C-alpha positions as CSV (number, residue, x, y, z in Angstrom):
1,M,3.6,4.8,-15.3
2,I,5.7,1.6,-15.0
3,V,9.0,3.5,-14.6
4,A,7.5,5.8,-12.0
5,Q,6.2,2.8,-9.9
6,V,9.6,1.1,-10.1
7,L,11.2,4.2,-8.7
8,S,8.5,4.8,-6.1
9,G,8.9,1.2,-4.9
10,A,12.5,1.9,-4.1
11,G,11.5,5.1,-2.3
12,L,8.9,3.2,-0.3
13,A,11.4,0.6,0.8
14,A,13.5,3.0,2.9
15,G,10.8,3.8,5.5
16,V,9.9,0.1,5.7
17,T,13.4,-1.2,6.1
18,V,15.1,1.2,8.4
19,G,12.5,3.7,9.5
20,A,11.8,1.9,12.8
21,L,15.5,1.1,13.4
22,L,16.4,4.7,12.8
23,A,13.8,5.8,15.3
24,Q,14.9,3.2,17.8
25,D,18.5,4.4,17.5
26,M,17.7,8.1,17.8
27,L,15.0,7.8,20.5
28,G,16.1,4.7,22.4
29,S,12.6,3.3,22.6
30,T,10.8,0.4,20.8
31,G,7.4,1.9,21.6
32,L,8.4,5.2,20.0
33,A,9.7,3.3,17.0
34,G,6.2,2.1,16.3
35,L,4.9,5.7,16.8
36,L,7.2,6.9,14.1
37,S,5.7,4.4,11.7
38,A,2.2,5.6,12.8
39,L,3.1,9.2,12.0
40,S,4.3,8.3,8.6
41,I,1.0,6.5,7.9
42,T,-1.0,9.3,9.3
43,G,0.7,11.6,6.9
44,S,-0.2,9.2,4.1
45,A,-3.8,9.5,5.2
46,L,-3.9,13.2,4.7
47,A,-1.9,12.9,1.5
48,A,-4.5,10.4,0.2
49,I,-7.2,13.0,0.5
50,A,-5.1,15.6,-1.3
51,V,-3.9,13.3,-4.1
52,G,-7.5,12.1,-4.6
53,R,-8.9,15.6,-4.8
54,I,-6.2,16.7,-7.2
55,S,-6.7,13.7,-9.4
56,Q,-10.5,14.2,-9.5
57,A,-10.0,17.8,-10.6
58,R,-6.9,17.6,-12.8
59,G,-6.3,13.9,-13.6
60,R,-4.0,11.2,-12.3
61,R,-0.9,12.8,-13.7
62,S,-1.1,15.9,-11.6
63,G,-2.2,14.1,-8.4
64,L,0.4,11.4,-8.5
65,A,3.3,13.7,-9.4
66,A,2.4,16.0,-6.6
67,G,2.3,13.2,-4.1
68,Y,5.7,11.8,-5.1
69,L,7.3,15.3,-4.9
70,V,6.1,15.7,-1.3
71,G,7.4,12.2,-0.5
72,A,10.8,13.3,-1.8
73,I,10.7,16.4,0.5
74,G,9.9,14.1,3.4
75,S,12.8,11.8,2.7
76,A,15.2,14.7,2.5
77,G,13.8,15.9,5.9
78,V,14.6,12.5,7.5
79,I,18.2,12.8,6.4
80,A,18.4,16.3,7.9
81,A,16.8,15.0,11.2
82,A,19.4,12.2,11.4
83,V,22.3,14.6,10.8
84,A,21.0,17.1,13.3
85,S,19.9,14.3,15.8
86,S,16.6,16.1,16.0
87,S,13.7,13.8,17.1
88,V,11.2,16.6,16.4
89,L,12.4,17.0,12.9
90,L,12.4,13.3,12.4
91,F,8.7,13.1,13.4
92,V,7.8,15.9,11.1
93,A,9.8,14.5,8.2
94,M,8.3,11.0,8.5
95,F,4.8,12.5,8.6
96,V,5.6,14.3,5.3
97,Y,7.4,11.2,3.9
98,G,4.0,9.3,4.2
99,A,2.8,11.2,1.1
100,G,5.0,8.9,-1.1
101,T,3.5,5.8,0.5
102,A,-0.1,7.1,-0.1
103,T,0.7,8.0,-3.7
104,N,2.4,4.7,-4.4
105,L,-0.9,2.9,-3.4
106,L,-3.2,5.3,-5.1
107,A,-1.4,4.7,-8.4
108,R,-3.0,1.3,-8.6
109,Y,-6.3,2.9,-9.4
110,A,-4.8,4.4,-12.5
111,G,-4.3,0.8,-13.8
112,A,-8.0,0.1,-13.5
113,D,-9.3,3.4,-15.0
114,L,-9.5,2.1,-18.6
115,A,-9.9,-1.7,-17.9
116,A,-13.0,-3.7,-18.6
117,P,-14.6,-5.2,-15.5
118,E,-13.6,-8.7,-16.4
119,Y,-9.9,-7.7,-16.7
120,R,-9.8,-5.1,-13.9
121,G,-7.9,-7.3,-11.4
122,R,-5.2,-8.1,-13.8
123,A,-4.9,-4.4,-15.0
124,L,-4.4,-2.9,-11.6
125,S,-2.0,-5.7,-10.7
126,T,0.4,-4.5,-13.4
127,V,1.0,-1.3,-11.5
128,L,1.7,-3.3,-8.3
129,V,4.2,-5.5,-10.0
130,A,6.1,-2.5,-11.2
131,T,6.3,-1.2,-7.6
132,A,7.7,-4.6,-6.6
133,L,10.8,-4.2,-8.8
134,G,11.9,-1.1,-6.9
135,G,10.6,-2.4,-3.6
136,V,12.7,-5.6,-3.7
137,A,15.8,-3.8,-4.8
138,G,15.5,-1.0,-2.3
139,P,16.1,-2.9,1.0
140,N,19.0,-4.7,-0.4
141,L,20.8,-1.4,-1.0
142,A,20.8,-0.8,2.7
143,A,24.5,-1.7,3.2
144,P,25.9,0.2,0.2
145,A,23.6,3.1,1.0
146,G,24.9,3.1,4.5
147,H,28.5,3.2,3.3
148,L,27.6,6.2,1.1
149,A,25.8,8.0,3.9
150,H,28.8,7.4,6.2
151,A,31.2,8.9,3.6
152,L,28.9,11.9,3.4
153,G,28.8,12.4,7.1
154,I,25.3,11.0,7.5
155,P,24.3,8.3,10.0
156,R,24.3,4.9,8.2
157,L,20.7,4.1,9.0
158,A,19.6,7.2,7.0
159,G,21.4,6.0,3.9
160,L,18.4,4.4,2.3
161,F,16.6,7.8,2.5
162,L,19.2,9.2,0.1
163,I,17.9,6.7,-2.4
164,S,14.3,7.4,-1.4
165,T,14.7,11.2,-2.0
166,A,16.1,10.7,-5.5
167,A,13.6,7.9,-6.4
168,Y,10.5,9.9,-5.4
169,A,11.7,13.1,-7.1
170,I,12.5,11.3,-10.4
171,A,9.1,9.4,-10.3
172,A,7.3,12.8,-10.0
173,L,9.2,14.1,-13.0
174,V,8.5,11.0,-15.1
175,L,4.8,11.2,-14.5
176,A,4.6,14.9,-15.1
177,I,6.3,14.6,-18.5
178,W,5.3,11.2,-19.8
179,L,1.9,10.1,-18.4
180,R,-0.1,11.0,-21.5
181,P,-2.9,10.6,-22.1
182,D,-4.1,10.8,-18.6
183,P,-6.0,7.5,-17.8
184,L,-8.7,9.0,-15.6
185,L,-9.5,11.9,-18.0
186,M,-9.5,9.5,-21.0
187,A,-11.8,7.1,-19.1
188,R,-14.2,9.9,-18.4
189,T,-14.3,10.9,-22.0
190,L,-15.0,7.3,-23.1
191,E,-17.7,6.9,-20.5
192,A,-19.4,10.1,-21.6
193,E,-19.4,8.8,-25.2
194,R,-20.8,5.5,-24.0
195,A,-23.5,7.2,-22.1
196,A,-24.5,9.3,-25.1
197,V,-24.8,6.2,-27.3
198,A,-26.9,4.5,-24.6
199,F,-29.2,7.5,-24.3
200,A,-29.6,7.7,-28.0
201,R,-30.2,3.9,-28.3
202,P,-31.7,2.8,-25.0
203,G,-32.5,-0.7,-26.3
204,D,-28.9,-1.3,-27.4
205,P,-27.9,-4.7,-25.9
206,G,-24.3,-3.4,-25.7
207,S,-25.3,-1.0,-23.0
208,R,-24.4,-2.4,-19.6
209,A,-26.7,-2.4,-16.5
210,R,-25.4,-0.4,-13.6
211,P,-24.7,-1.9,-10.2
212,A,-27.6,-1.6,-7.8
213,A,-27.5,1.3,-5.4
214,G,-27.5,-1.1,-2.4
215,W,-24.4,-2.8,-3.8
216,R,-22.7,0.5,-4.4
217,R,-23.0,1.4,-0.7
218,A,-22.1,-2.1,0.5
219,G,-19.3,-2.3,-2.0
220,V,-17.6,0.9,-0.7
221,L,-17.9,-0.2,2.9
222,V,-16.7,-3.8,2.3
223,G,-13.9,-2.8,-0.1
224,A,-12.7,-0.2,2.5
225,L,-12.9,-2.8,5.4
226,V,-11.0,-5.4,3.5
227,M,-8.2,-3.0,2.6
228,A,-8.1,-1.4,6.1
229,L,-7.9,-4.7,8.0
230,T,-5.2,-6.1,5.7
231,Q,-3.2,-2.9,6.0
232,L,-3.5,-2.8,9.8
233,V,-2.4,-6.4,10.2
234,M,0.4,-6.1,7.7
235,V,1.8,-2.9,9.1
236,A,1.7,-4.1,12.7
237,I,3.6,-7.3,12.0
238,M,5.9,-5.8,9.4
239,T,6.9,-2.8,11.5
240,M,8.0,-4.9,14.5
241,T,9.7,-7.8,12.8
242,P,13.0,-5.9,12.0
243,V,13.0,-4.6,15.6
244,H,12.4,-8.1,17.0
245,M,15.1,-9.6,14.8
246,H,17.5,-6.8,15.8
247,D,16.8,-7.5,19.4
248,H,17.8,-11.1,18.9
249,G,21.1,-10.5,17.2
250,H,20.2,-10.4,13.5
251,S,22.1,-7.9,11.4
252,A,20.7,-5.1,9.4
253,A,21.4,-7.1,6.2
254,A,19.4,-10.0,7.5
255,S,16.4,-7.9,8.4
256,G,16.7,-6.1,5.1
257,L,16.6,-9.3,3.2
258,V,13.5,-10.4,5.2
259,I,11.8,-7.1,4.4
260,A,12.8,-7.4,0.7
261,I,11.2,-10.8,0.6
262,H,8.1,-9.4,2.3
263,I,7.8,-6.5,-0.2
264,G,8.3,-8.9,-3.1
265,A,5.5,-11.0,-1.7
266,M,3.3,-8.0,-1.4
267,Y,3.7,-7.0,-5.1
268,L,5.1,-9.8,-7.2
269,P,2.1,-12.1,-6.8
270,A,-0.2,-9.3,-7.9
271,P,-0.8,-10.8,-11.4
272,L,-1.9,-14.0,-9.7
273,S,-4.1,-12.0,-7.3
274,G,-5.6,-10.1,-10.2
275,W,-6.3,-13.3,-12.1
276,L,-7.9,-14.9,-9.1
277,V,-10.1,-11.8,-8.6
278,D,-11.2,-11.9,-12.2
279,R,-11.7,-15.6,-12.3
280,Y,-13.2,-16.4,-8.9
281,D,-14.8,-13.2,-7.8
282,Q,-13.7,-10.3,-5.7
283,L,-15.5,-11.3,-2.5
284,T,-14.2,-14.8,-2.5
285,I,-10.6,-13.7,-2.8
286,A,-11.1,-11.0,-0.1
287,A,-12.1,-13.9,2.3
288,A,-9.1,-15.9,1.2
289,S,-6.8,-13.0,2.1
290,A,-7.9,-13.2,5.7
291,L,-7.0,-16.9,6.0
292,V,-3.5,-16.2,4.5
293,L,-2.9,-13.4,7.0
294,L,-3.9,-15.7,9.8
295,A,-1.3,-18.3,8.6
296,A,1.3,-15.5,8.5
297,G,0.6,-14.5,12.1
298,I,0.8,-18.1,13.3
299,V,4.1,-18.7,11.5
300,A,5.6,-15.5,12.8
301,A,4.6,-16.1,16.4
302,N,6.2,-19.6,16.3
303,A,9.4,-18.5,14.5
304,P,12.6,-19.4,16.4
305,D,14.4,-16.2,17.5
306,G,17.5,-17.2,15.6
307,S,15.9,-18.2,12.3
308,A,15.8,-15.5,9.7
309,A,14.4,-18.1,7.2
310,V,11.2,-18.6,9.2
311,F,10.7,-14.9,9.7
312,A,11.1,-14.6,5.9
313,V,8.4,-17.3,5.3
314,A,6.1,-15.5,7.8
315,L,6.5,-12.1,6.1
316,A,6.2,-13.7,2.7
317,L,2.8,-15.0,3.7
318,L,2.0,-11.6,5.2
319,G,2.8,-10.0,1.8
320,V,0.6,-12.5,-0.1
321,G,-2.3,-12.0,2.2
322,W,-2.0,-8.2,1.8
323,S,-1.8,-8.6,-2.0
324,L,-5.0,-10.6,-2.1
325,G,-6.8,-8.1,0.1
326,L,-5.6,-5.0,-1.7
327,V,-6.3,-6.3,-5.2
328,S,-9.8,-7.6,-4.3
329,G,-10.7,-4.5,-2.2
330,T,-9.5,-2.2,-5.0
331,A,-11.6,-4.1,-7.5
332,I,-14.7,-3.9,-5.2
333,I,-14.3,-0.2,-4.8
334,T,-13.7,0.5,-8.5
335,D,-16.9,-1.5,-9.4
336,A,-19.0,0.3,-6.8
337,V,-18.1,3.9,-7.5
338,P,-19.2,5.9,-10.6
339,F,-16.7,8.1,-12.6
340,A,-18.3,11.3,-11.3
341,T,-16.8,10.7,-7.8
342,R,-14.4,7.9,-8.4
343,A,-10.9,9.5,-7.7
344,R,-12.2,11.5,-4.7
345,T,-13.9,8.4,-3.2
346,Q,-10.8,6.3,-3.8
347,G,-8.7,8.9,-2.0
348,L,-11.1,8.9,1.0
349,V,-11.1,5.1,1.1
350,D,-7.3,5.1,1.2
351,V,-7.5,7.5,4.1
352,S,-9.3,4.7,6.1
353,V,-6.6,2.3,4.9
354,S,-3.9,4.7,6.1
355,I,-5.6,5.3,9.4
356,A,-5.8,1.6,10.0
357,G,-2.1,1.3,9.2
358,A,-1.4,4.1,11.6
359,M,-3.3,2.2,14.3
360,G,-1.3,-0.9,13.5
361,G,2.0,1.0,13.7
362,T,1.1,2.6,17.0
363,A,-0.2,-0.5,18.6
364,S,2.6,-2.7,17.4
365,G,5.3,-1.1,19.5
366,I,3.0,-1.0,22.6
367,V,1.9,-4.6,22.2
368,V,5.4,-5.9,21.7
369,T,6.7,-3.9,24.7
370,A,3.8,-5.1,26.9
371,A,3.2,-8.7,25.7
372,G,5.8,-9.7,23.2
373,Y,6.1,-10.1,19.4
374,P,4.3,-13.6,19.3
375,L,1.1,-12.1,20.7
376,L,1.2,-9.3,18.2
377,A,1.6,-11.7,15.4
378,V,-1.2,-14.1,16.4
379,G,-3.5,-11.3,17.4
380,G,-3.1,-9.7,14.0
381,G,-4.0,-12.9,12.2
382,I,-7.1,-13.4,14.3
383,L,-8.2,-9.8,13.7
384,A,-8.0,-10.4,9.9
385,L,-10.7,-13.0,10.2
386,A,-13.3,-10.2,10.6
387,I,-13.2,-9.9,6.9
388,V,-15.0,-13.1,6.4
389,P,-18.4,-12.3,7.9
390,A,-18.4,-8.8,6.3
391,V,-17.9,-10.5,2.9
392,V,-20.7,-12.9,3.5
393,V,-23.1,-10.0,4.3
394,A,-22.0,-8.0,1.3
395,A,-22.6,-10.9,-1.1
396,R,-26.3,-10.8,-0.3
397,S,-26.7,-7.2,-1.5
398,R,-24.8,-7.5,-4.7
399,R,-26.3,-7.8,-8.2
400,V,-23.5,-8.6,-10.6
401,P,-23.8,-6.6,-13.8
402,P,-23.3,-8.2,-17.2
403,P,-19.8,-7.6,-18.7
404,G,-19.2,-4.5,-20.7
405,P,-16.4,-2.6,-22.2
406,L,-16.2,0.1,-19.6
407,P,-17.2,0.6,-15.9
């Protein structure tokens, strides 16, 4: 699982680092560059449904491997589109490429399948850290990958998609062969055994009270809202930052380094995010994520056009805010949903996250074209504050269950 996530992180980095730049180069439009990102995220929404359903029926191994394989096909399609200078093929390929992004995020649930509630945040954060290793390395391969692409007769900006194709394909192979036992199937078996013991000994103090039905409904809604808003804000600002930097004279290497820092800040703090969720409560950390995203928007909006360092700070804050929101939202969802529908519900929740990201990607280019990058950054940070009242309302409906060995 760890090896697959390192590889998938490298695959994910291609679209983040050069996807918008490639679209801008081929289409000659900043607004359409944002649309390309939106197509990729829309594709990830449909892939999240499919991966969730496959995982529910056949386990995490089958679902995740299938998603990464489709992502590899999409990456190869982007290369073909760049060689053929076909905008239609580019749109289709980036839509398919989104499957890799969806699968990369859905893999975090596998880390929580077998974790006790009091360690759930730290367990799922392990998967996110593995993604960071590939995600940080990927953007910094932009220059050598561009040289390789040029030598092969491929446009330089498509070079990272060579790495993405190989990385996603190998990740699928690793999971298909070595993810044994399957974490979701094993967790179901253990849950069935626990339920049988609880039925036979209803007075056993080791049996854990289940979350109230009201909290289950509120938990799904709030967890989805937290992750959707953090994804929307993160994608909107992240997508347009390389374009904004490029328009002000920064090199591809400089924007690649900023994105590498951003991706590292998304995933490397995951153990801290997980510890905070386990220590201080999921809802509290969800509210904190909104404040960090606001800070990121303010810094980005006030960054001097020539300062890559300030953009790096802004996107680092953006990544940390996303990490806090993703880990807390994932923990909320996992606590609220029973095993009988867990993988399917998680896939559907990630659809809302992907749709929110698509909205952010679409709006980002339009807002920057109409009003400028600073307004996009500040507006995103203010939008993130909607998480706070939702968390306050949800806290009133929750009954925290006593700790137990399994969800």
